VMD Tcl script that draws the C-alpha trace (Angstrom):
set ca {
  {-70.83 38.86 0.78}
  {-69.26 35.87 -1.57}
  {-68.59 32.46 -0.87}
  {-64.83 33.09 -0.69}
  {-65.07 36.14 1.68}
  {-67.02 33.97 3.95}
  {-64.72 30.89 3.55}
  {-62.07 33.15 4.69}
  {-64.04 35.05 7.74}
  {-64.96 31.26 8.97}
  {-61.11 30.40 8.69}
  {-60.20 33.24 10.76}
  {-62.90 32.69 13.67}
  {-61.47 29.32 13.80}
  {-57.95 30.01 14.41}
  {-59.16 32.39 16.95}
  {-60.80 29.81 18.88}
  {-57.68 27.45 18.79}
  {-56.00 26.97 21.82}
  {-52.56 28.13 22.27}
  {-50.93 25.27 22.22}
  {-52.30 24.16 18.96}
  {-51.45 27.90 17.53}
  {-48.06 27.65 15.48}
  {-44.94 28.31 17.09}
  {-41.66 29.50 15.79}
  {-39.25 26.66 15.26}
  {-35.88 26.95 17.64}
  {-32.83 26.97 15.67}
  {-30.72 24.04 16.94}
  {-26.70 24.95 16.84}
  {-25.11 21.26 16.76}
  {-21.65 21.12 18.09}
  {-19.06 20.38 15.00}
  {-17.88 16.81 15.05}
  {-13.87 16.70 15.21}
  {-12.61 15.24 12.26}
  {-11.27 11.43 13.08}
  {-7.43 11.19 13.32}
  {-5.99 7.96 11.75}
  {-3.70 6.04 15.21}
  {-0.41 6.57 14.10}
  {0.93 3.01 15.24}
  {-1.95 1.83 13.35}
  {-1.32 3.42 10.34}
  {2.91 2.22 10.39}
  {1.48 -1.55 10.98}
  {-0.75 -1.35 8.02}
  {2.23 -0.09 5.95}
  {4.66 -2.30 7.10}
  {1.96 -5.13 6.58}
  {1.58 -3.62 2.81}
  {4.91 -3.28 2.36}
  {6.37 -6.83 3.79}
  {3.79 -8.57 1.45}
  {4.33 -6.57 -2.04}
  {8.34 -7.42 -1.63}
  {7.69 -10.99 -0.61}
  {5.70 -10.99 -3.88}
  {8.08 -9.59 -5.81}
  {11.04 -11.77 -4.61}
  {8.82 -15.10 -5.77}
  {7.95 -13.09 -8.92}
  {11.66 -12.91 -9.55}
  {12.13 -16.58 -8.58}
  {9.35 -17.33 -10.88}
  {10.64 -15.53 -13.99}
  {14.45 -16.30 -13.46}
  {13.63 -20.13 -13.64}
  {13.08 -19.47 -17.81}
  {17.06 -17.49 -17.77}
  {20.12 -19.75 -19.00}
  {21.38 -18.73 -15.10}
  {18.55 -18.23 -12.77}
  {18.72 -15.67 -10.28}
  {19.26 -18.30 -7.51}
  {22.41 -19.57 -9.18}
  {24.09 -15.91 -8.80}
  {24.85 -15.90 -5.20}
  {28.43 -16.46 -4.80}
  {29.10 -15.73 -1.15}
  {32.74 -15.31 -1.15}
  {34.70 -13.06 1.10}
  {35.61 -10.72 -1.07}
  {31.80 -9.88 -2.26}
  {30.67 -9.78 1.66}
  {33.24 -7.04 2.28}
  {32.40 -5.03 -0.98}
  {28.48 -5.44 -0.16}
  {28.85 -4.35 3.25}
  {31.92 -1.30 2.70}
  {30.24 -0.44 -0.60}
  {27.25 0.88 1.57}
  {29.68 4.12 2.69}
  {29.90 5.82 -0.18}
  {25.82 6.25 -0.45}
  {25.79 7.08 3.06}
  {28.21 9.83 2.76}
  {26.43 11.19 -0.84}
  {23.14 11.19 1.38}
  {24.72 13.16 4.12}
  {26.12 15.64 1.58}
  {22.99 15.94 0.00}
  {21.72 17.85 3.03}
  {24.24 20.74 2.02}
  {23.03 21.08 -1.17}
  {21.18 24.07 -1.67}
  {18.71 22.86 -4.32}
  {15.28 22.80 -4.73}
  {14.67 19.27 -5.74}
  {16.71 17.80 -3.51}
  {14.36 19.92 -0.44}
  {11.36 18.35 -2.15}
  {12.33 14.77 -1.97}
  {13.78 15.10 1.65}
  {10.04 16.51 2.22}
  {8.38 13.90 1.39}
  {10.69 11.40 3.17}
  {10.70 13.03 6.42}
  {7.23 14.34 6.29}
  {5.03 11.49 4.49}
  {7.29 7.93 4.21}
  {9.05 8.43 7.80}
  {5.69 8.74 9.71}
  {4.81 5.38 8.20}
  {7.54 3.12 9.79}
  {7.40 5.55 12.85}
  {6.12 2.55 15.13}
  {8.28 0.29 13.64}
  {11.56 -1.38 15.76}
  {14.98 -1.55 14.53}
  {14.47 -5.18 13.71}
  {10.97 -4.64 11.61}
  {13.03 -1.77 9.58}
  {15.88 -4.11 9.06}
  {13.34 -6.90 7.89}
  {11.81 -4.37 5.70}
  {15.21 -3.06 4.36}
  {16.00 -6.62 3.52}
  {12.98 -7.52 1.71}
  {13.47 -4.72 -0.26}
  {17.17 -5.19 -1.27}
  {16.52 -8.60 -2.02}
  {13.27 -7.96 -4.12}
  {14.52 -5.22 -6.48}
  {17.81 -6.21 -6.76}
  {16.42 -10.19 -8.22}
  {14.38 -8.34 -10.55}
  {16.90 -5.53 -11.72}
  {19.89 -7.23 -11.25}
  {19.40 -11.34 -11.39}
  {16.95 -11.24 -14.06}
  {16.97 -7.62 -16.48}
  {20.72 -7.12 -15.86}
  {21.62 -10.79 -16.08}
  {19.36 -11.20 -19.59}
  {21.13 -8.04 -21.09}
  {24.30 -9.29 -20.34}
  {23.59 -12.52 -22.52}
  {22.42 -9.98 -25.45}
  {24.76 -7.01 -25.46}
  {27.98 -5.32 -23.80}
  {27.90 -5.71 -20.21}
  {27.90 -1.71 -19.89}
  {24.70 -1.12 -22.06}
  {23.00 -4.04 -20.33}
  {24.09 -2.11 -16.88}
  {22.79 1.07 -18.66}
  {19.36 -0.28 -19.71}
  {18.48 -2.03 -16.54}
  {19.52 1.14 -14.33}
  {17.24 3.34 -16.59}
  {14.07 0.83 -16.19}
  {15.12 0.80 -12.66}
  {15.13 4.32 -12.18}
  {11.50 5.11 -13.68}
  {10.18 1.95 -11.60}
  {11.09 4.67 -9.04}
  {9.85 7.83 -10.34}
  {9.18 10.74 -7.67}
  {10.10 13.65 -9.65}
  {12.74 14.06 -12.20}
  {15.63 15.03 -9.31}
  {14.78 11.40 -7.73}
  {15.17 9.58 -10.99}
  {18.60 11.21 -11.33}
  {19.59 10.12 -8.05}
  {18.33 6.81 -8.43}
  {19.72 6.29 -11.42}
  {23.36 6.70 -10.48}
  {22.53 4.66 -7.36}
  {21.39 2.03 -9.88}
  {24.53 2.25 -11.65}
  {26.93 1.76 -9.03}
  {24.57 -1.68 -7.65}
  {25.16 -3.07 -11.34}
  {28.81 -2.42 -11.71}
  {29.32 -3.62 -7.92}
  {27.35 -7.16 -9.07}
  {30.31 -7.73 -11.54}
  {33.34 -5.88 -10.15}
  {33.67 -8.71 -7.10}
  {32.58 -11.56 -8.82}
  {34.56 -14.64 -9.60}
  {35.84 -14.87 -13.18}
  {33.68 -11.62 -14.17}
  {30.62 -12.92 -13.96}
  {27.04 -11.71 -12.34}
  {27.10 -11.86 -8.40}
  {23.82 -10.55 -6.62}
  {25.61 -10.91 -3.17}
  {27.51 -7.23 -3.23}
  {24.15 -5.50 -4.71}
  {21.90 -7.19 -1.99}
  {23.82 -6.08 0.63}
  {24.64 -2.66 -0.23}
  {20.80 -2.00 -1.24}
  {20.00 -3.48 1.94}
  {22.20 -1.43 4.38}
  {22.13 1.46 2.46}
  {17.82 1.57 2.79}
  {18.17 0.34 6.32}
  {20.63 3.29 7.07}
  {18.23 5.82 5.22}
  {15.01 4.22 6.85}
  {17.03 4.91 10.32}
  {17.74 8.37 9.12}
  {15.04 9.96 8.21}
  {12.90 8.43 10.75}
  {15.51 10.54 13.10}
  {14.82 13.67 11.49}
  {11.14 13.25 11.42}
  {11.12 12.69 15.22}
  {13.62 15.34 15.53}
  {11.36 17.85 14.42}
  {8.48 16.65 16.01}
  {10.46 17.12 19.16}
  {11.29 20.50 17.70}
  {7.73 21.91 16.95}
  {6.74 20.60 20.55}
  {9.18 22.44 22.23}
  {8.32 25.51 20.51}
  {4.48 24.84 20.99}
  {5.32 24.64 24.72}
  {7.18 27.61 24.87}
  {4.24 29.85 22.84}
  {1.87 28.45 25.96}
  {3.98 29.47 28.66}
  {4.40 32.79 27.28}
}
mol new
graphics top color blue
foreach p $ca { graphics top sphere $p radius 0.5 }
foreach p [lrange $ca 0 end-1] q [lrange $ca 1 end] { graphics top cylinder $p $q radius 0.2 }
display resetview
């Protein structure tokens, strides 16, 4: 018998002498319970979103004031709080609100995609906000964007070209800065034209007045926030009712 055969035989004999506890045992399979994904707290997400939105809009206001200081007429000189401008800024929101209602009844896929984005994605981010917080957000958005696009862009362009071209170009810029979809750009462009003309329609001596567009923008955004938030809550409630009915069956 050669040496390799002898070694093999010795190993087999040693294995037989080992106690049972030292024998190799099959490893038992462990089935761990899957860990459920951690869902973010809606209220915390809403607070974070609002805080970020507040900071961005305050930043826009400060940038607008800083840049506007280099213009012949800085934006803070373009606020003429006369009765006519205040009325136009308040009542001028009504046509935009009617337009928002009307768009709900137009069977166009582009509009439905925008509605889905606003109701299912944006509305939950402001779901925990109080009415006061929603109005503050609308006010900051209205003031910040109007300072930039009407108080700086349109203001500057009106010193270099015809007022209609100035409103047209500033509205194109405004629309593309709100790019979500082609349909949304068209809607925002139309709203910007409306805001641009409101700034010259009821100002003293035909000069630029930021009171009407700031008020219209603020009231319209506040109305839009409340409207899409209500639609979101109605949708959530309807789904909860359907699930409860299915469970009872």
